[in-house]
C-alpha positions in Angstrom: 5.0 14.3 0.9 5.7 12.1 -2.2 5.7 13.4 -5.7 2.2 12.0 -6.6 0.6 14.0 -3.8 2.5 17.2 -4.7 1.3 16.9 -8.3 -2.3 16.2 -7.1 -2.3 19.2 -4.7 -0.8 21.4 -7.5 -3.4 20.2 -9.9 -6.2 21.0 -7.5 -4.7 24.4 -6.8 -4.5 25.1 -10.5 -8.1 24.1 -11.1 -9.3 26.3 -8.4 -7.3 29.3 -9.6 -8.3 28.7 -13.1 -12.0 28.5 -12.2 -11.9 31.6 -10.1 -10.1 33.6 -12.8 -12.6 32.4 -15.4 -15.5 33.4 -13.3 -14.0 36.9 -12.5 -13.4 37.7 -16.1 -16.7 36.3 -17.3 -19.4 39.0 -18.2 -21.8 38.7 -15.2 -23.2 40.9 -12.5 -21.1 41.3 -9.3 -23.5 39.5 -7.1 -23.7 36.6 -9.5 -20.0 36.4 -9.8 -19.6 36.4 -6.0 -22.1 33.6 -5.6 -20.2 31.5 -8.3 -16.9 32.1 -6.6 -18.4 31.2 -3.2 -19.9 27.9 -4.6 -16.6 27.0 -6.4 -14.7 27.7 -3.2 -17.0 25.5 -1.2 -16.8 22.7 -3.8 -13.0 22.8 -3.8 -12.7 22.9 0.0 -15.0 19.9 0.2 -12.9 18.1 -2.3 -9.6 18.9 -0.5 -11.1 18.0 2.8 -12.3 14.6 1.4 -8.8 13.9 0.0 -7.2 14.9 3.3 -9.6 12.6 5.2 -8.7 9.8 2.9 -5.0 10.5 3.3 -5.3 10.5 7.2 -7.4 7.3 7.0 -4.5 5.7 5.1 -2.0 6.7 7.7 -4.2 5.5 10.5 -4.6 2.1 8.8 -0.9 1.9 8.3 -0.2 2.9 11.9 -2.7 0.2 13.2 -1.0 -2.4 11.0 2.4 -1.6 12.4 1.2 -1.4 15.9 -0.5 -4.9 15.6 2.6 -6.3 14.0 4.7 -4.9 16.9 2.3 -6.5 19.4 2.4 -9.8 17.7 6.2 -9.8 17.6 6.4 -8.9 21.2 4.1 -11.7 22.2 6.1 -14.2 20.1 9.3 -13.0 21.7 7.8 -13.3 25.1 6.6 -16.9 24.4 10.1 -17.8 23.1 11.7 -16.3 26.2 9.3 -18.2 28.4 10.0 -21.4 26.6 13.8 -20.9 26.9 13.4 -20.2 30.7 11.4 -23.5 31.0 14.1 -25.4 29.1 16.9 -23.8 31.3 14.9 -24.6 34.5 14.4 -28.2 33.4 18.1 -28.5 32.3 19.4 -27.0 35.6 17.0 -29.3 37.7 18.5 -32.4 35.9 22.0 -31.4 36.7 21.5 -30.8 40.3 20.0 -34.3 41.0 
């Protein structure tokens, strides 16, 4: 995990912790406080889930790009080998006659 992602995750964790502590120490009824904590937890969970999905999407795109590049290079290499085989066959046929 690169430094930017570590900083982002640390920031999100810090915000979540700060929000929960702020709610816990705010003068409210217990039921109200529990509802606020639950809502904030859901919000942060959704945010983290979205960021994780974006991260996986980026990895998937990069994998597809590398896979396509490998396929293209394999096809190009195959064409070059077939071309060389043709030249060798033609060259060998000329020398036998």
